[in-house]
C-alpha positions as CSV (number, residue, x, y, z in Angstrom):
1,M,88.4,122.7,98.5
2,T,89.2,120.9,101.8
3,S,89.7,117.1,101.7
4,S,87.2,114.8,103.2
5,T,88.0,112.7,106.3
6,A,88.2,109.6,104.2
7,E,90.6,111.2,101.7
8,R,92.8,112.5,104.5
9,L,92.9,109.0,106.1
10,T,93.7,107.4,102.8
11,R,96.5,109.9,102.0
12,Q,98.0,109.8,105.5
13,S,98.1,106.0,105.5
14,G,100.8,106.0,102.8
15,T,99.0,103.2,100.9
16,S,100.3,102.3,97.5
17,F,96.7,102.4,96.3
18,Y,96.4,106.1,96.7
19,Y,98.0,106.7,93.3
20,A,95.6,104.4,91.6
21,F,92.6,106.0,93.3
22,R,93.7,109.4,92.0
23,L,92.9,108.4,88.5
24,L,89.2,107.9,89.2
25,P,86.5,110.5,88.5
26,A,85.4,112.5,91.6
27,P,82.3,110.5,92.6
28,K,84.2,107.1,92.3
29,R,87.2,108.6,94.0
30,R,85.1,109.8,97.0
31,A,83.5,106.3,97.3
32,I,86.8,104.4,97.1
33,Y,88.3,106.7,99.8
34,A,85.3,105.9,102.0
35,L,85.8,102.2,101.4
36,Y,89.5,102.3,102.1
37,S,89.1,104.4,105.2
38,F,86.4,102.0,106.6
39,C,88.9,99.1,106.0
40,R,91.6,101.1,107.7
41,V,89.7,102.0,110.9
42,V,88.4,98.4,111.2
43,D,91.9,97.1,110.8
44,D,93.2,99.5,113.4
45,C,90.8,98.0,116.0
46,V,92.9,94.9,116.1
47,D,96.3,96.1,114.9
48,E,96.9,99.3,116.8
49,P,97.9,99.5,120.5
50,S,95.0,101.9,121.1
51,G,92.6,99.7,119.1
52,E,89.3,98.8,120.7
53,G,89.4,95.2,119.8
54,E,86.1,93.4,119.7
55,A,84.2,96.4,121.0
56,G,85.5,98.5,118.1
57,L,84.6,95.8,115.6
58,V,81.0,95.6,117.0
59,R,80.8,99.4,116.8
60,W,81.9,99.5,113.2
61,L,79.6,96.6,112.3
62,S,76.8,98.7,113.7
63,E,78.0,101.7,111.7
64,V,77.7,99.6,108.5
65,E,74.1,98.9,109.4
66,R,73.5,102.6,110.1
67,A,75.3,103.5,106.8
68,F,72.9,101.3,104.8
69,G,70.0,102.7,106.8
70,G,71.1,106.3,106.1
71,E,71.8,107.2,109.7
72,P,75.6,106.9,110.3
73,E,77.2,108.5,113.3
74,T,80.8,109.0,112.3
75,D,82.5,111.0,109.6
76,V,83.8,107.8,107.9
77,G,80.4,106.2,108.3
78,K,78.7,109.2,106.6
79,E,81.1,109.0,103.7
80,L,80.5,105.3,103.5
81,A,76.8,105.9,103.5
82,G,77.2,108.1,100.5
83,A,79.2,105.4,98.8
84,V,76.7,102.6,99.3
85,R,73.9,104.9,98.3
86,T,75.6,105.7,95.0
87,F,77.2,102.3,94.2
88,P,75.9,98.7,94.7
89,I,78.6,97.8,97.3
90,P,77.5,94.5,98.9
91,R,76.7,94.8,102.5
92,R,77.9,91.2,103.0
93,A,81.4,92.2,101.7
94,L,81.7,94.9,104.4
95,E,80.6,92.5,107.0
96,D,83.2,90.0,105.8
97,I,85.9,92.6,106.2
98,V,84.9,93.0,109.8
99,A,84.8,89.2,110.2
100,G,88.3,88.9,108.8
101,C,89.7,91.4,111.3
102,R,87.9,89.5,114.0
103,M,89.9,86.4,113.0
104,D,93.0,88.4,114.1
105,L,91.6,88.6,117.6
106,A,90.8,84.9,117.9
107,Q,93.3,83.2,115.6
108,S,97.1,83.7,115.3
109,R,98.0,80.4,113.5
110,Y,96.7,78.7,110.4
111,A,96.9,74.9,110.0
112,N,96.9,74.9,106.2
113,F,96.3,77.1,103.2
114,A,92.5,76.4,103.2
115,E,92.2,78.1,106.5
116,L,94.5,81.0,105.5
117,K,92.5,81.4,102.2
118,T,89.3,82.1,104.2
119,Y,91.1,84.8,106.1
120,C,92.5,86.4,102.9
121,E,89.2,86.3,101.2
122,R,87.6,88.2,104.1
123,V,90.3,90.9,104.6
124,A,91.3,91.3,101.0
125,S,89.0,89.7,98.4
126,A,85.9,91.2,100.1
127,V,87.6,94.6,99.6
128,G,88.0,93.8,95.9
129,L,84.4,92.8,95.6
130,S,83.4,96.1,97.1
131,A,85.8,98.1,95.0
132,I,84.7,96.7,91.6
133,E,81.2,97.9,92.3
134,I,82.7,101.4,92.4
135,F,84.9,100.9,89.4
136,G,82.0,99.5,87.4
137,Y,82.0,96.3,85.3
138,E,79.9,94.4,82.8
139,N,81.0,90.8,83.0
140,A,80.2,88.7,86.1
141,R,83.6,87.0,85.8
142,T,85.2,90.3,87.0
143,R,84.0,89.2,90.4
144,E,86.3,86.2,90.2
145,Y,89.1,88.5,89.1
146,A,88.5,90.6,92.2
147,V,88.7,87.6,94.5
148,L,91.9,86.3,92.9
149,L,93.6,89.7,92.9
150,G,92.7,90.2,96.5
151,L,94.3,86.9,97.4
152,A,97.4,87.8,95.5
153,L,97.7,91.2,97.3
154,Q,97.2,89.7,100.7
155,L,99.6,86.8,100.1
156,T,102.2,89.4,99.1
157,N,101.5,91.3,102.3
158,I,102.1,88.1,104.3
159,V,105.5,87.5,102.7
160,R,106.5,91.1,103.3
161,D,105.3,91.4,106.9
162,V,106.6,88.2,108.5
163,A,108.6,90.2,111.1
164,E,105.9,92.7,111.8
165,D,103.3,90.0,112.2
166,A,105.7,88.0,114.4
167,G,106.0,91.0,116.7
168,K,102.2,90.8,117.2
169,G,102.5,87.0,117.9
170,R,100.9,86.1,114.6
171,I,102.1,83.6,112.0
172,Y,100.3,83.5,108.7
173,L,102.6,80.9,107.1
174,P,100.5,77.7,107.2
175,R,101.7,75.1,109.8
176,D,101.7,72.2,107.4
177,E,103.9,74.1,105.0
178,R,106.2,75.2,107.8
179,E,106.6,71.6,108.8
180,R,107.2,70.6,105.2
181,F,110.1,73.1,104.9
182,S,111.4,72.3,108.5
183,V,110.7,75.8,109.8
184,T,109.8,76.0,113.4
185,E,107.3,78.4,115.0
186,D,110.1,79.8,117.2
187,E,112.1,80.7,114.2
188,V,109.3,82.6,112.6
189,L,108.6,84.5,115.9
190,A,112.3,85.3,116.2
191,A,111.9,87.4,113.0
192,A,110.6,90.2,115.2
193,R,114.0,90.5,116.9
194,P,116.6,93.1,115.7
195,G,119.3,91.6,113.5
196,F,117.3,88.5,112.6
197,R,118.7,86.5,109.7
198,A,116.5,84.0,108.0
199,S,117.7,80.4,107.6
200,P,117.9,78.8,104.2
201,A,114.8,76.8,105.1
202,L,112.7,79.9,105.9
203,S,113.9,81.5,102.7
204,R,112.7,78.5,100.8
205,L,109.4,78.6,102.6
206,L,109.0,82.3,101.7
207,A,109.9,81.6,98.1
208,F,107.1,78.9,98.0
209,Q,104.7,81.5,99.4
210,G,105.9,84.0,96.9
211,E,105.3,81.6,94.0
212,R,101.7,81.1,95.3
213,A,101.2,84.9,95.3
214,R,102.7,85.1,91.8
215,A,100.3,82.3,90.5
216,H,97.3,84.3,91.9
217,F,98.4,87.4,90.1
218,E,98.7,85.4,86.9
219,Q,95.3,83.8,87.4
220,A,93.7,87.2,88.1
221,Q,95.2,88.6,84.9
222,A,93.9,85.7,82.9
223,T,90.4,85.9,84.4
224,L,89.8,89.6,83.8
225,P,87.3,89.9,80.9
226,P,88.5,92.2,78.0
227,Q,85.5,94.4,78.1
228,D,86.2,95.3,81.8
229,R,89.9,95.9,81.5
230,R,89.7,99.7,81.2
231,A,87.3,100.0,84.1
232,M,89.6,97.9,86.3
233,L,92.6,100.3,85.6
234,P,92.9,101.2,89.3
235,A,92.9,97.5,90.3
236,E,95.4,96.7,87.6
237,I,97.7,99.4,89.0
238,M,97.4,98.0,92.5
239,G,98.3,94.6,91.1
240,E,101.3,95.9,89.2
241,V,102.6,97.8,92.2
242,Y,102.3,94.7,94.5
243,R,103.7,92.4,91.8
244,A,106.7,94.6,91.5
245,L,107.1,94.5,95.3
246,L,106.9,90.7,95.2
247,E,109.6,90.5,92.5
248,Q,111.8,92.9,94.4
249,M,111.6,90.6,97.4
250,A,112.4,87.6,95.2
251,A,115.4,89.3,93.7
252,A,116.7,90.2,97.3
253,G,116.4,86.5,98.4
254,W,113.1,87.0,100.3
255,P,114.4,89.2,103.1
256,V,112.9,89.0,106.6
257,G,113.1,91.7,109.2
258,R,112.5,95.4,109.6
259,P,112.0,97.6,107.9
260,A,109.8,95.6,105.6
261,A,110.4,95.8,101.8
262,R,108.9,98.9,100.2
263,L,108.8,100.5,96.8
264,S,109.8,104.2,96.5
265,R,107.1,106.8,95.6
266,P,108.8,107.5,92.2
267,R,108.8,103.8,91.3
268,K,105.1,103.4,92.3
269,A,104.3,106.5,90.2
270,W,106.3,105.0,87.2
271,I,104.4,101.7,87.5
272,A,101.1,103.5,87.5
273,L,102.1,105.4,84.3
274,R,103.4,102.3,82.7
275,T,100.2,100.4,83.4
276,V,97.9,102.8,81.6
277,P,99.1,102.0,78.0
278,R,99.1,98.3,78.8
279,V,95.5,98.4,80.0
280,Y,94.2,100.8,77.4
281,W,96.1,99.8,74.3
282,N,97.8,96.4,75.2
283,L,101.2,98.0,74.8
């Protein structure tokens, strides 16, 4: 059986989430591939050199409308249409994902965490709110879990990708916190240069950001209702993989530069296997 366009895009992206998705039954797996692929192509509009920028975002926002109307034009849109037809994925959440990517076109600095949180909720928590509709849940508090976990994942990305983001002229470390730790904008932007070494001040700032991400992982875990724990197994695996990445960066002293910190495939697979008994039997 040939793979779908969405599955192929998900697999080729190298995302850590692919291993979690593989545990889902086929209908849910197809839907989550469609959701992830939609997020990927929208993100590419603003992150890739060949991206279409605002024109691409407008086009994909129109494709969301067509998907909900049953008349999509693209392969990814057609698979997304199947997903929203089968599962109650909120249209607002998909629109928020596009809005979050649009922020990357208009905004490259964040004055404080409140501003950054809005961005994170759009590009990450909105994905979580869509995904849990595919996973299935009973307790409304699971939506709060999705928001918190999304924030934790995105905050981890921000700590990991300082150099990559700097290369695009973007700084996601809030300005008021940079000032508090005496880290200049120029130093953060210099992280994109080969051989960059972080100052003690920047390392302390990243440790502060890492602690915020860690706190969101803990809050998400505490919020997840017991009756929905098994249904959220894929999300829990995602969280455990990213939390391991966060702790790896902490153990290494919050490294900055390229290549960015990564977990090996065997380690990600081991984390996925280890998470199953914890979720199912609290082991």
